N, C-alpha and C positions, 0 to 999 in steps of 0.2 A: 504494500500500500504506500503510495507516495504522499509526502507531506505537502500541504498547500504552500504555494509560493508566497513569499513575503513581498508586499507591495507598499508603495507610499500613496496614501489617499489624500487628496486635497478636499477639505471640508470647509464650506463657507458657512459662517454663523451670522445670524442677524436677529435683532429684537427691537420692537418699537412700543411695547406695552409693559407696564410694571417696572420693577427695578431691573432695568436692562443689564447693567454691569453684573449684578448678582446672578441673574439668569444665565448670562454668557459664561460666567465663572463656573457655575454648576454644570453647564453643558461640557466645558473643557474637562472637568473632573470626571464626568460620566464617560466621555470619549476615551480618556486615559485608562478607565477601568474596564473597558470592553475586553472580552476574552481574546487572547492572542494578539493584542494591540497595545501600542504605547504612543503617546504624543511625542513628536520630534521637535515641533516649534509651534508657537502661537504668535500671530501678529498683534500689533496694538489695535485698539478699537478705533474705528473711523465713524464719525457722525455724518449721516447723509439724509437728504430729503427722501420722504417715502415715495416709492415707485409704485404706481397703480396701473391698471389696464389702460387708463386714459393718459398716462405719463406721470411726470413728477408732480407731487401734490404737497406744497409747503403747509397746507392747512391740516394735514394728518400729523400724528406724532412722528418725530424724527427717529431714524434707526441708528443703532450702533451695529456696525458690521466688522467682521474680521475673518481671518482664515487660520485654520489649524492644519498642520501636516501630521498625519497619523500613519505610523508604520503598522501594518496589519497582515494577518494571515486569513482574515475572514473573506469569504467569497463576496462578490459585489452585492448579491441579493440579500445575504445575511447582514451585511453592513447597512444596506438601505433600511432593512427592518429595524435594526438597532438604532439608527438615526431617528426613525419615526417614533420609536418607543421613548427615546430621550425627549423628543418634542412633547409627546403626550404627558410625560412625567413633569414637564414644566408648563403645563396648562395650555398647550397648543390646541386650538380648535380650527378645523378646516371648513369654515362656513362660507368663505368668499375667496375666490381665486385672487391672489396677490393682495389680500386684505391685511389689516393690522394683525400682529401676532406677538405672542410672548416669546416665541422662539422659532426660528427657521434654520434648519440644517440641510444643506444641499451637498450632495456628492458631486464635486466639480470634475475631478479626474482621479483615475486609479492607474498610476504609471501610464503606459501608452495604450491601455485597453480601450477598445471601442465596442459599445453595446448600444443597440437601437431596438428596444422592445417596448411593449405597451406599458410596462411597469418601470423601466429604467432606461435612461439615456446617458451614456458616458462617452466622451466628455459632455458636460452639461451643455445643452444646445444654445444657451444664450450667454454663457460665461464670457465669450469674446466681446460682448456688447456692454459689459457691466464694469465700470471703473471701481465700484464698491467691492467687487470680487478681485479684479486684477491688481489694484494698488496694494491691498494687504498681502496678496499672494506673492507679489514681487518683493515685498518687505522680508518675507521669510525664506524665499527661494529666488535670489536675483537672476539665476540662469534658467528659470522655469520656461517650459515650452508647453503650450496647449495643443495637444494632438489635433491635427487637421487645420490648425489656424496659425501656428508659428510661435515665436518668442513672445512671452507675456509682456516684456518691456516694450516691444514694438506695437503690440495690440493696445496697450495703455496709452502710449504716445499718440497713436492714431485717434483714439477717442478724446483725448484731453488736449491735444496740440501742445503737449509737454507740461501742462499745468492742471492741477486738480480743479474740479468745479468749485465755484465760490462757496457753495454750501458745505463742502467737505471739510472736515476738521479731524485731526488726529488727536485722540483723547487719552493717550497713554496705553500701557500694557494691560493685559488681563489681570484680574485680581488673583 
C-alpha cells in the first residue's frame, strides 16, 4: 500500500462578521490540527472591501483576508470536507452566494494539481482575479506560481498596476 503524497495546499481565509481576527486565528489553529497536516506559513491579515455578485460593496462589513500554506497528506476531497467543517464550527452559514460570512476557507491550489469536478475546482477558478488572495499568497511564497495562469507576482501586478487598491490595508500577522 502506498503512502499518500505530501503536498502544499494554498488556503485562502476570509471573514467579515464577528470578531474577524479571533475567527481567523481559530481557523489557522484548526488547519494546523488536521490529520497528516501542518501549517508552513500564514500571511498577515489584509483588510478589503466586501466583494459581492454585483462587485465591490463598501456598505457591507469589510473583510480580513489572508493565506495559509498547509503541508498535507490529505487527498483534495478530504481536505475540502475538512475546510467546510472548520467553517461550520465557526458559524458559517451558506445562505447567499458571496454573502457576508464569519469564515470562508477556499482551497486555492494543491501543488500543481488540476481538478475540475462538480464538487471541487483546483486551482480555484477565480484566484487569478483576486488581489485579496494573490497579495497575501505572494507574502508567504514570493516565487508562487498559479497553475494555468503563471507567476503570482505577475498576476498581482497585472491586477493592481503595481499598487494595492486604496481600500486594502495590511493589518499585521495572525494572532
